[in-house]
All heavy atoms as a GROMACS GRO file, in nm:
protein
  521
    1MET      N    1  -1.330   2.739  -2.218
    1MET     CA    2  -1.290   2.622  -2.142
    1MET      C    3  -1.164   2.557  -2.201
    1MET      O    4  -1.077   2.516  -2.128
    1MET     CB    5  -1.406   2.522  -2.141
    1MET     CG    6  -1.378   2.396  -2.066
    1MET     SD    7  -1.398   2.423  -1.892
    1MET     CE    8  -1.402   2.259  -1.834
    2ALA      N    9  -1.155   2.550  -2.333
    2ALA     CA   10  -1.039   2.486  -2.397
    2ALA      C   11  -0.911   2.563  -2.371
    2ALA      O   12  -0.803   2.506  -2.373
    2ALA     CB   13  -1.063   2.471  -2.545
    3SER      N   14  -0.921   2.693  -2.346
    3SER     CA   15  -0.800   2.772  -2.322
    3SER      C   16  -0.746   2.752  -2.181
    3SER      O   17  -0.632   2.787  -2.153
    3SER     CB   18  -0.828   2.920  -2.347
    3SER     OG   19  -0.924   2.967  -2.254
    4ILE      N   20  -0.825   2.693  -2.092
    4ILE     CA   21  -0.781   2.668  -1.955
    4ILE      C   22  -0.683   2.551  -1.950
    4ILE      O   23  -0.588   2.553  -1.872
    4ILE     CB   24  -0.903   2.642  -1.864
    4ILE    CG1   25  -0.985   2.769  -1.851
    4ILE    CG2   26  -0.860   2.592  -1.727
    4ILE    CD1   27  -1.114   2.751  -1.776
    5ILE      N   28  -0.703   2.451  -2.033
    5ILE     CA   29  -0.619   2.331  -2.030
    5ILE      C   30  -0.472   2.363  -2.057
    5ILE      O   31  -0.386   2.321  -1.980
    5ILE     CB   32  -0.674   2.223  -2.125
    5ILE    CG1   33  -0.811   2.177  -2.073
    5ILE    CG2   34  -0.578   2.105  -2.136
    5ILE    CD1   35  -0.885   2.087  -2.167
    6PRO      N   36  -0.436   2.436  -2.163
    6PRO     CA   37  -0.294   2.467  -2.183
    6PRO      C   38  -0.235   2.548  -2.067
    6PRO      O   39  -0.119   2.528  -2.030
    6PRO     CB   40  -0.292   2.547  -2.313
    6PRO     CG   41  -0.416   2.510  -2.383
    6PRO     CD   42  -0.517   2.479  -2.276
    7LEU      N   43  -0.314   2.636  -2.010
    7LEU     CA   44  -0.266   2.714  -1.895
    7LEU      C   45  -0.238   2.623  -1.777
    7LEU      O   46  -0.134   2.635  -1.712
    7LEU     CB   47  -0.369   2.821  -1.858
    7LEU     CG   48  -0.335   2.905  -1.735
    7LEU    CD1   49  -0.207   2.984  -1.758
    7LEU    CD2   50  -0.450   2.998  -1.700
    8ARG      N   51  -0.328   2.530  -1.749
    8ARG     CA   52  -0.306   2.437  -1.638
    8ARG      C   53  -0.186   2.347  -1.663
    8ARG      O   54  -0.112   2.314  -1.571
    8ARG     CB   55  -0.431   2.354  -1.613
    8ARG     CG   56  -0.540   2.435  -1.548
    8ARG     CD   57  -0.654   2.348  -1.507
    8ARG     NE   58  -0.751   2.425  -1.434
    8ARG     CZ   59  -0.825   2.378  -1.338
    8ARG    NH1   60  -0.813   2.252  -1.302
    8ARG    NH2   61  -0.912   2.455  -1.277
    9LEU      N   62  -0.168   2.304  -1.787
    9LEU     CA   63  -0.049   2.223  -1.820
    9LEU      C   64   0.079   2.302  -1.798
    9LEU      O   65   0.177   2.250  -1.746
    9LEU     CB   66  -0.057   2.174  -1.964
    9LEU     CG   67  -0.157   2.063  -1.992
    9LEU    CD1   68  -0.167   2.036  -2.141
    9LEU    CD2   69  -0.120   1.938  -1.918
   10ALA      N   70   0.079   2.428  -1.837
   10ALA     CA   71   0.197   2.513  -1.817
   10ALA      C   72   0.226   2.531  -1.669
   10ALA      O   73   0.342   2.525  -1.626
   10ALA     CB   74   0.177   2.647  -1.885
   11ILE      N   75   0.124   2.552  -1.589
   11ILE     CA   76   0.143   2.568  -1.445
   11ILE      C   77   0.196   2.439  -1.383
   11ILE      O   78   0.289   2.441  -1.302
   11ILE     CB   79   0.011   2.613  -1.377
   11ILE    CG1   80  -0.024   2.755  -1.420
   11ILE    CG2   81   0.022   2.602  -1.226
   11ILE    CD1   82  -0.162   2.801  -1.378
   12ALA      N   83   0.140   2.326  -1.422
   12ALA     CA   84   0.184   2.197  -1.368
   12ALA      C   85   0.329   2.170  -1.406
   12ALA      O   86   0.408   2.123  -1.325
   12ALA     CB   87   0.094   2.085  -1.420
   13PHE      N   88   0.367   2.200  -1.530
   13PHE     CA   89   0.505   2.179  -1.572
   13PHE      C   90   0.600   2.269  -1.495
   13PHE      O   91   0.711   2.230  -1.460
   13PHE     CB   92   0.519   2.202  -1.722
   13PHE     CG   93   0.657   2.171  -1.773
   13PHE    CD1   94   0.698   2.040  -1.786
   13PHE    CD2   95   0.745   2.271  -1.805
   13PHE    CE1   96   0.825   2.010  -1.832
   13PHE    CE2   97   0.873   2.243  -1.850
   13PHE     CZ   98   0.912   2.111  -1.863
   14TYR      N   99   0.557   2.390  -1.465
   14TYR     CA  100   0.640   2.483  -1.389
   14TYR      C  101   0.657   2.434  -1.245
   14TYR      O  102   0.766   2.441  -1.189
   14TYR     CB  103   0.578   2.622  -1.390
   14TYR     CG  104   0.653   2.722  -1.306
   14TYR    CD1  105   0.773   2.776  -1.350
   14TYR    CD2  106   0.606   2.759  -1.181
   14TYR    CE1  107   0.844   2.866  -1.272
   14TYR    CE2  108   0.675   2.849  -1.102
   14TYR     CZ  109   0.794   2.903  -1.148
   14TYR     OH  110   0.863   2.990  -1.071
   15GLN      N  111   0.552   2.383  -1.185
   15GLN     CA  112   0.556   2.340  -1.046
   15GLN      C  113   0.633   2.209  -1.028
   15GLN      O  114   0.700   2.190  -0.927
   15GLN     CB  115   0.415   2.325  -0.990
   15GLN     CG  116   0.344   2.457  -0.973
   15GLN     CD  117   0.201   2.441  -0.926
   15GLN    OE1  118   0.142   2.335  -0.940
   15GLN    NE2  119   0.145   2.547  -0.872
   16ALA      N  120   0.622   2.118  -1.120
   16ALA     CA  121   0.689   1.988  -1.111
   16ALA      C  122   0.736   1.948  -1.250
   16ALA      O  123   0.675   1.866  -1.316
   16ALA     CB  124   0.594   1.884  -1.055
   17PRO      N  125   0.847   2.006  -1.297
   17PRO     CA  126   0.889   1.982  -1.435
   17PRO      C  127   0.936   1.840  -1.463
   17PRO      O  128   0.921   1.791  -1.574
   17PRO     CB  129   1.003   2.081  -1.454
   17PRO     CG  130   1.052   2.111  -1.318
   17PRO     CD  131   0.935   2.097  -1.227
   18ILE      N  132   0.993   1.772  -1.364
   18ILE     CA  133   1.044   1.637  -1.387
   18ILE      C  134   0.988   1.546  -1.278
   18ILE      O  135   1.010   1.571  -1.160
   18ILE     CB  136   1.198   1.636  -1.382
   18ILE    CG1  137   1.253   1.727  -1.490
   18ILE    CG2  138   1.251   1.495  -1.399
   18ILE    CD1  139   1.402   1.749  -1.482
   19PRO      N  140   0.917   1.440  -1.316
   19PRO     CA  141   0.866   1.348  -1.213
   19PRO      C  142   0.981   1.285  -1.136
   19PRO      O  143   1.086   1.254  -1.193
   19PRO     CB  144   0.789   1.243  -1.291
   19PRO     CG  145   0.788   1.285  -1.432
   19PRO     CD  146   0.881   1.398  -1.449
   20GLN      N  147   0.962   1.269  -1.008
   20GLN     CA  148   1.065   1.209  -0.924
   20GLN      C  149   1.032   1.066  -0.886
   20GLN      O  150   1.121   0.986  -0.858
   20GLN     CB  151   1.083   1.293  -0.798
   20GLN     CG  152   1.132   1.432  -0.828
   20GLN     CD  153   1.140   1.518  -0.703
   20GLN    OE1  154   1.110   1.474  -0.594
   20GLN    NE2  155   1.180   1.641  -0.720
   21ALA      N  156   0.903   1.032  -0.883
   21ALA     CA  157   0.862   0.898  -0.845
   21ALA      C  158   0.720   0.873  -0.896
   21ALA      O  159   0.647   0.966  -0.930
   21ALA     CB  160   0.866   0.881  -0.694
   22ILE      N  161   0.684   0.747  -0.900
   22ILE     CA  162   0.550   0.706  -0.938
   22ILE      C  163   0.494   0.623  -0.822
   22ILE      O  164   0.561   0.534  -0.771
   22ILE     CB  165   0.552   0.617  -1.065
   22ILE    CG1  166   0.617   0.689  -1.182
   22ILE    CG2  167   0.413   0.569  -1.101
   22ILE    CD1  168   0.539   0.805  -1.236
   23LEU      N  169   0.372   0.652  -0.780
   23LEU     CA  170   0.305   0.575  -0.677
   23LEU      C  171   0.201   0.485  -0.743
   23LEU      O  172   0.115   0.533  -0.817
   23LEU     CB  173   0.236   0.667  -0.576
   23LEU     CG  174   0.148   0.597  -0.471
   23LEU    CD1  175   0.232   0.506  -0.383
   23LEU    CD2  176   0.073   0.699  -0.389
   24VAL      N  177   0.210   0.356  -0.717
   24VAL     CA  178   0.115   0.260  -0.772
   24VAL      C  179   0.034   0.203  -0.657
   24VAL      O  180   0.091   0.148  -0.562
   24VAL     CB  181   0.188   0.145  -0.846
   24VAL    CG1  182   0.089   0.044  -0.899
   24VAL    CG2  183   0.275   0.200  -0.956
   25LEU      N  184  -0.097   0.219  -0.664
   25LEU     CA  185  -0.183   0.160  -0.563
   25LEU      C  186  -0.198   0.012  -0.591
   25LEU      O  187  -0.224  -0.028  -0.703
   25LEU     CB  188  -0.320   0.229  -0.562
   25LEU     CG  189  -0.315   0.379  -0.534
   25LEU    CD1  190  -0.455   0.438  -0.545
   25LEU    CD2  191  -0.256   0.408  -0.397
   26GLY      N  192  -0.179  -0.069  -0.491
   26GLY     CA  193  -0.181  -0.214  -0.508
   26GLY      C  194  -0.322  -0.268  -0.522
   26GLY      O  195  -0.415  -0.198  -0.556
   27SER      N  196  -0.335  -0.395  -0.496
   27SER     CA  197  -0.458  -0.474  -0.497
   27SER      C  198  -0.504  -0.513  -0.637
   27SER      O  199  -0.602  -0.585  -0.650
   27SER     CB  200  -0.573  -0.405  -0.423
   27SER     OG  201  -0.632  -0.302  -0.500
   28ALA      N  202  -0.438  -0.472  -0.741
   28ALA     CA  203  -0.471  -0.516  -0.877
   28ALA      C  204  -0.341  -0.554  -0.947
   28ALA      O  205  -0.252  -0.471  -0.965
   28ALA     CB  206  -0.544  -0.407  -0.954
   29SER      N  207  -0.330  -0.679  -0.984
   29SER     CA  208  -0.206  -0.725  -1.045
   29SER      C  209  -0.178  -0.655  -1.178
   29SER      O  210  -0.062  -0.638  -1.216
   29SER     CB  211  -0.209  -0.877  -1.065
   29SER     OG  212  -0.315  -0.913  -1.151
   30GLU      N  213  -0.284  -0.609  -1.248
   30GLU     CA  214  -0.264  -0.538  -1.374
   30GLU      C  215  -0.188  -0.408  -1.352
   30GLU      O  216  -0.102  -0.371  -1.432
   30GLU     CB  217  -0.398  -0.509  -1.443
   30GLU     CG  218  -0.473  -0.631  -1.488
   30GLU     CD  219  -0.557  -0.694  -1.376
   30GLU    OE1  220  -0.570  -0.630  -1.268
   30GLU    OE2  221  -0.606  -0.805  -1.396
   31ARG      N  222  -0.220  -0.337  -1.244
   31ARG     CA  223  -0.150  -0.211  -1.215
   31ARG      C  224  -0.003  -0.235  -1.184
   31ARG      O  225   0.084  -0.162  -1.229
   31ARG     CB  226  -0.215  -0.141  -1.095
   31ARG     CG  227  -0.344  -0.077  -1.125
   31ARG     CD  228  -0.390   0.002  -1.004
   31ARG     NE  229  -0.530  -0.026  -0.984
   31ARG     CZ  230  -0.593  -0.027  -0.871
   31ARG    NH1  231  -0.527   0.000  -0.760
   31ARG    NH2  232  -0.719  -0.053  -0.863
   32ILE      N  233   0.021  -0.339  -1.108
   32ILE     CA  234   0.159  -0.368  -1.069
   32ILE      C  235   0.239  -0.416  -1.190
   32ILE      O  236   0.355  -0.378  -1.208
   32ILE     CB  237   0.162  -0.470  -0.954
   32ILE    CG1  238   0.090  -0.408  -0.832
   32ILE    CG2  239   0.303  -0.508  -0.918
   32ILE    CD1  240   0.064  -0.505  -0.719
   33GLU      N  241   0.177  -0.496  -1.275
   33GLU     CA  242   0.247  -0.541  -1.397
   33GLU      C  243   0.275  -0.423  -1.489
   33GLU      O  244   0.383  -0.413  -1.547
   33GLU     CB  245   0.165  -0.647  -1.471
   33GLU     CG  246   0.239  -0.705  -1.588
   33GLU     CD  247   0.170  -0.825  -1.648
   33GLU    OE1  248   0.085  -0.886  -1.582
   33GLU    OE2  249   0.204  -0.858  -1.764
   34PHE      N  250   0.178  -0.330  -1.502
   34PHE     CA  251   0.202  -0.210  -1.583
   34PHE      C  252   0.317  -0.129  -1.525
   34PHE      O  253   0.402  -0.080  -1.599
   34PHE     CB  254   0.075  -0.124  -1.590
   34PHE     CG  255   0.101   0.007  -1.660
   34PHE    CD1  256   0.101   0.014  -1.797
   34PHE    CD2  257   0.128   0.122  -1.587
   34PHE    CE1  258   0.127   0.134  -1.862
   34PHE    CE2  259   0.154   0.242  -1.651
   34PHE     CZ  260   0.153   0.249  -1.788
   35ALA      N  261   0.321  -0.116  -1.393
   35ALA     CA  262   0.430  -0.040  -1.330
   35ALA      C  263   0.565  -0.104  -1.359
   35ALA      O  264   0.663  -0.034  -1.385
   35ALA     CB  265   0.406  -0.030  -1.179
   36ALA      N  266   0.570  -0.236  -1.357
   36ALA     CA  267   0.696  -0.306  -1.387
   36ALA      C  268   0.739  -0.281  -1.531
   36ALA      O  269   0.856  -0.254  -1.560
   36ALA     CB  270   0.680  -0.455  -1.360
   37GLN      N  271   0.643  -0.286  -1.624
   37GLN     CA  272   0.675  -0.260  -1.764
   37GLN      C  273   0.713  -0.114  -1.785
   37GLN      O  274   0.804  -0.083  -1.861
   37GLN     CB  275   0.556  -0.298  -1.852
   37GLN     CG  276   0.531  -0.446  -1.855
   37GLN     CD  277   0.402  -0.482  -1.926
   37GLN    OE1  278   0.324  -0.395  -1.964
   37GLN    NE2  279   0.378  -0.611  -1.942
   38PHE      N  280   0.643  -0.024  -1.717
   38PHE     CA  281   0.674   0.119  -1.726
   38PHE      C  282   0.815   0.147  -1.676
   38PHE      O  283   0.890   0.223  -1.735
   38PHE     CB  284   0.571   0.199  -1.645
   38PHE     CG  285   0.589   0.347  -1.652
   38PHE    CD1  286   0.538   0.419  -1.759
   38PHE    CD2  287   0.656   0.416  -1.552
   38PHE    CE1  288   0.554   0.556  -1.766
   38PHE    CE2  289   0.672   0.553  -1.558
   38PHE     CZ  290   0.621   0.623  -1.666
   39TRP      N  291   0.853   0.080  -1.567
   39TRP     CA  292   0.985   0.102  -1.509
   39TRP      C  293   1.095   0.056  -1.603
   39TRP      O  294   1.203   0.115  -1.605
   39TRP     CB  295   0.998   0.029  -1.375
   39TRP     CG  296   1.130   0.055  -1.314
   39TRP    CD1  297   1.169   0.164  -1.243
   39TRP    CD2  298   1.245  -0.030  -1.321
   39TRP    NE1  299   1.300   0.153  -1.205
   39TRP    CE2  300   1.349   0.035  -1.252
   39TRP    CE3  301   1.270  -0.153  -1.379
   39TRP    CZ2  302   1.475  -0.021  -1.239
   39TRP    CZ3  303   1.396  -0.207  -1.366
   39TRP    CH2  304   1.496  -0.141  -1.296
   40GLN      N  305   1.068  -0.044  -1.684
   40GLN     CA  306   1.172  -0.092  -1.776
   40GLN      C  307   1.214   0.016  -1.874
   40GLN      O  308   1.329   0.020  -1.916
   40GLN     CB  309   1.124  -0.216  -1.852
   40GLN     CG  310   1.121  -0.339  -1.764
   40GLN     CD  311   1.082  -0.462  -1.840
   40GLN    OE1  312   1.013  -0.455  -1.942
   40GLN    NE2  313   1.124  -0.577  -1.791
   41SER      N  314   1.123   0.106  -1.910
   41SER     CA  315   1.161   0.214  -2.001
   41SER      C  316   1.186   0.346  -1.930
   41SER      O  317   1.228   0.442  -1.993
   41SER     CB  318   1.052   0.233  -2.108
   41SER     OG  319   0.930   0.268  -2.046
   42HIS      N  320   1.160   0.352  -1.799
   42HIS     CA  321   1.183   0.473  -1.720
   42HIS      C  322   1.254   0.435  -1.590
   42HIS      O  323   1.209   0.468  -1.480
   42HIS     CB  324   1.051   0.542  -1.687
   42HIS     CG  325   0.975   0.587  -1.807
   42HIS    ND1  326   0.891   0.504  -1.877
   42HIS    CD2  327   0.973   0.706  -1.871
   42HIS    CE1  328   0.839   0.571  -1.979
   42HIS    NE2  329   0.888   0.693  -1.978
   43SER      N  330   1.366   0.365  -1.602
   43SER     CA  331   1.433   0.311  -1.483
   43SER      C  332   1.495   0.418  -1.394
   43SER      O  333   1.539   0.388  -1.284
   43SER     CB  334   1.539   0.209  -1.524
   43SER     OG  335   1.634   0.269  -1.609
   44ASN      N  336   1.496   0.543  -1.440
   44ASN     CA  337   1.549   0.650  -1.356
   44ASN      C  338   1.448   0.697  -1.252
   44ASN      O  339   1.482   0.771  -1.162
   44ASN     CB  340   1.593   0.768  -1.442
   44ASN     CG  341   1.480   0.824  -1.526
   44ASN    OD1  342   1.393   0.750  -1.571
   44ASN    ND2  343   1.480   0.953  -1.549
   45LEU      N  344   1.321   0.653  -1.263
   45LEU     CA  345   1.218   0.691  -1.167
   45LEU      C  346   1.205   0.585  -1.058
   45LEU      O  347   1.217   0.466  -1.084
   45LEU     CB  348   1.082   0.703  -1.236
   45LEU     CG  349   1.062   0.819  -1.331
   45LEU    CD1  350   0.925   0.808  -1.398
   45LEU    CD2  351   1.072   0.951  -1.258
   46ASP      N  352   1.180   0.632  -0.935
   46ASP     CA  353   1.144   0.539  -0.828
   46ASP      C  354   0.998   0.503  -0.846
   46ASP      O  355   0.915   0.589  -0.877
   46ASP     CB  356   1.163   0.604  -0.691
   46ASP     CG  357   1.309   0.624  -0.656
   46ASP    OD1  358   1.394   0.553  -0.712
   46ASP    OD2  359   1.336   0.712  -0.572
   47ILE      N  360   0.965   0.377  -0.825
   47ILE     CA  361   0.826   0.334  -0.830
   47ILE      C  362   0.792   0.276  -0.695
   47ILE      O  363   0.854   0.181  -0.648
   47ILE     CB  364   0.802   0.232  -0.943
   47ILE    CG1  365   0.828   0.298  -1.078
   47ILE    CG2  366   0.660   0.178  -0.935
   47ILE    CD1  367   0.798   0.214  -1.197
   48TRP      N  368   0.694   0.336  -0.631
   48TRP     CA  369   0.648   0.292  -0.500
   48TRP      C  370   0.517   0.218  -0.517
   48TRP      O  371   0.422   0.268  -0.576
   48TRP     CB  372   0.628   0.411  -0.407
   48TRP     CG  373   0.750   0.497  -0.390
   48TRP    CD1  374   0.880   0.459  -0.402
   48TRP    CD2  375   0.752   0.636  -0.360
   48TRP    NE1  376   0.963   0.565  -0.380
   48TRP    CE2  377   0.887   0.677  -0.353
   48TRP    CE3  378   0.654   0.731  -0.336
   48TRP    CZ2  379   0.925   0.806  -0.325
   48TRP    CZ3  380   0.692   0.861  -0.307
   48TRP    CH2  381   0.826   0.896  -0.301
   49VAL      N  382   0.510   0.097  -0.463
   49VAL     CA  383   0.390   0.014  -0.472
   49VAL      C  384   0.332  -0.001  -0.332
   49VAL      O  385   0.404  -0.037  -0.239
   49VAL     CB  386   0.421  -0.123  -0.534
   49VAL    CG1  387   0.296  -0.209  -0.543
   49VAL    CG2  388   0.485  -0.106  -0.671
   50SER      N  389   0.202   0.025  -0.319
   50SER     CA  390   0.143   0.025  -0.186
   50SER      C  391   0.116  -0.115  -0.132
   50SER      O  392   0.101  -0.134  -0.014
   50SER     CB  393   0.012   0.105  -0.186
   50SER     OG  394  -0.085   0.040  -0.264
   51ASP      N  395   0.110  -0.218  -0.219
   51ASP     CA  396   0.074  -0.350  -0.172
   51ASP      C  397   0.126  -0.455  -0.271
   51ASP      O  398   0.099  -0.446  -0.389
   51ASP     CB  399  -0.079  -0.361  -0.161
   51ASP     CG  400  -0.126  -0.491  -0.101
   51ASP    OD1  401  -0.042  -0.563  -0.044
   51ASP    OD2  402  -0.246  -0.521  -0.111
   52LEU      N  403   0.197  -0.553  -0.220
   52LEU     CA  404   0.247  -0.661  -0.306
   52LEU      C  405   0.197  -0.798  -0.262
   52LEU      O  406   0.249  -0.898  -0.305
   52LEU     CB  407   0.401  -0.662  -0.305
   52LEU     CG  408   0.468  -0.552  -0.382
   52LEU    CD1  409   0.618  -0.556  -0.360
   52LEU    CD2  410   0.439  -0.561  -0.529
   53LYS      N  411   0.096  -0.805  -0.179
   53LYS     CA  412   0.052  -0.931  -0.122
   53LYS      C  413   0.000  -1.030  -0.226
   53LYS      O  414   0.024  -1.149  -0.216
   53LYS     CB  415  -0.057  -0.907  -0.018
   53LYS     CG  416  -0.006  -0.837   0.104
   53LYS     CD  417  -0.118  -0.813   0.201
   53LYS     CE  418  -0.068  -0.730   0.317
   53LYS     NZ  419  -0.176  -0.690   0.406
   54ILE      N  420  -0.073  -0.982  -0.327
   54ILE     CA  421  -0.138  -1.074  -0.419
   54ILE      C  422  -0.063  -1.091  -0.551
   54ILE      O  423  -0.108  -1.160  -0.638
   54ILE     CB  424  -0.281  -1.027  -0.450
   54ILE    CG1  425  -0.279  -0.893  -0.524
   54ILE    CG2  426  -0.365  -1.020  -0.326
   54ILE    CD1  427  -0.409  -0.859  -0.591
   55TYR      N  428   0.051  -1.027  -0.565
   55TYR     CA  429   0.116  -1.023  -0.696
   55TYR      C  430   0.221  -1.132  -0.709
   55TYR      O  431   0.308  -1.147  -0.626
   55TYR     CB  432   0.180  -0.887  -0.717
   55TYR     CG  433   0.243  -0.873  -0.853
   55TYR    CD1  434   0.167  -0.879  -0.967
   55TYR    CD2  435   0.379  -0.856  -0.866
   55TYR    CE1  436   0.223  -0.868  -1.092
   55TYR    CE2  437   0.437  -0.844  -0.990
   55TYR     CZ  438   0.358  -0.850  -1.102
   55TYR     OH  439   0.415  -0.838  -1.225
   56ASN      N  440   0.211  -1.209  -0.817
   56ASN     CA  441   0.314  -1.304  -0.856
   56ASN      C  442   0.373  -1.254  -0.986
   56ASN      O  443   0.307  -1.259  -1.090
   56ASN     CB  444   0.254  -1.443  -0.877
   56ASN     CG  445   0.207  -1.503  -0.748
   56ASN    OD1  446   0.271  -1.485  -0.645
   56ASN    ND2  447   0.095  -1.573  -0.752
   57PRO      N  448   0.497  -1.202  -0.983
   57PRO     CA  449   0.553  -1.143  -1.105
   57PRO      C  450   0.570  -1.245  -1.215
   57PRO      O  451   0.601  -1.361  -1.189
   57PRO     CB  452   0.688  -1.089  -1.059
   57PRO     CG  453   0.720  -1.160  -0.933
   57PRO     CD  454   0.589  -1.201  -0.871
   58PRO      N  455   0.551  -1.203  -1.339
   58PRO     CA  456   0.572  -1.294  -1.451
   58PRO      C  457   0.720  -1.321  -1.470
   58PRO      O  458   0.805  -1.246  -1.423
   58PRO     CB  459   0.515  -1.217  -1.570
   58PRO     CG  460   0.529  -1.074  -1.532
   58PRO     CD  461   0.509  -1.070  -1.382
   59ASP      N  462   0.750  -1.426  -1.539
   59ASP     CA  463   0.889  -1.458  -1.572
   59ASP      C  464   0.927  -1.374  -1.693
   59ASP      O  465   0.888  -1.403  -1.806
   59ASP     CB  466   0.904  -1.606  -1.601
   59ASP     CG  467   1.049  -1.648  -1.618
   59ASP    OD1  468   1.138  -1.561  -1.606
   59ASP    OD2  469   1.072  -1.767  -1.643
   60TRP      N  470   1.002  -1.267  -1.671
   60TRP     CA  471   1.033  -1.171  -1.777
   60TRP      C  472   1.115  -1.235  -1.890
   60TRP      O  473   1.105  -1.197  -2.005
   60TRP     CB  474   1.108  -1.051  -1.723
   60TRP     CG  475   1.019  -0.968  -1.637
   60TRP    CD1  476   1.020  -0.958  -1.502
   60TRP    CD2  477   0.911  -0.883  -1.681
   60TRP    NE1  478   0.921  -0.874  -1.458
   60TRP    CE2  479   0.854  -0.827  -1.565
   60TRP    CE3  480   0.858  -0.852  -1.804
   60TRP    CZ2  481   0.746  -0.741  -1.572
   60TRP    CZ3  482   0.752  -0.765  -1.810
   60TRP    CH2  483   0.696  -0.710  -1.696
   61ASP      N  484   1.198  -1.336  -1.858
   61ASP     CA  485   1.279  -1.399  -1.962
   61ASP      C  486   1.191  -1.469  -2.066
   61ASP      O  487   1.222  -1.469  -2.184
   61ASP     CB  488   1.376  -1.501  -1.899
   61ASP     CG  489   1.481  -1.432  -1.812
   61ASP    OD1  490   1.512  -1.314  -1.841
   61ASP    OD2  491   1.528  -1.494  -1.717
   62ASP      N  492   1.079  -1.526  -2.022
   62ASP     CA  493   0.989  -1.594  -2.116
   62ASP      C  494   0.919  -1.495  -2.208
   62ASP      O  495   0.896  -1.521  -2.324
   62ASP     CB  496   0.883  -1.674  -2.041
   62ASP     CG  497   0.944  -1.795  -1.972
   62ASP    OD1  498   1.056  -1.834  -2.008
   62ASP    OD2  499   0.879  -1.852  -1.882
   63LYS      N  500   0.884  -1.375  -2.157
   63LYS     CA  501   0.810  -1.278  -2.238
   63LYS      C  502   0.900  -1.200  -2.333
   63LYS      O  503   0.854  -1.147  -2.430
   63LYS     CB  504   0.738  -1.180  -2.146
   63LYS     CG  505   0.621  -1.243  -2.075
   63LYS     CD  506   0.538  -1.140  -2.006
   63LYS     CE  507   0.415  -1.205  -1.948
   63LYS     NZ  508   0.323  -1.107  -1.893
   64GLN      N  509   1.029  -1.192  -2.303
   64GLN     CA  510   1.118  -1.111  -2.387
   64GLN      C  511   1.176  -1.190  -2.503
   64GLN      O  512   1.227  -1.133  -2.596
   64GLN     CB  513   1.232  -1.053  -2.303
   64GLN     CG  514   1.183  -0.949  -2.205
   64GLN     CD  515   1.295  -0.896  -2.118
   64GLN    OE1  516   1.410  -0.939  -2.129
   64GLN    NE2  517   1.264  -0.803  -2.030
   65GLY      N  518   1.171  -1.318  -2.498
   65GLY     CA  519   1.236  -1.400  -2.600
   65GLY      C  520   1.147  -1.446  -2.706
   65GLY      O  521   1.077  -1.417  -2.784
   0.00000   0.00000   0.00000
């Protein structure tokens, strides 16, 4: 069983070597906040969010200083 995991990882890397986008399912502000923080270090990726109705973004200037 343990030998299957490296094989599956190799196949996945071959099929999609570089991520093109990230899909974030909405309805939880924690997921959306994580996506925003993730994007700050991976700004070359598109991030698609399925729902923004309940999200109030934090003030990033207050958290960075």
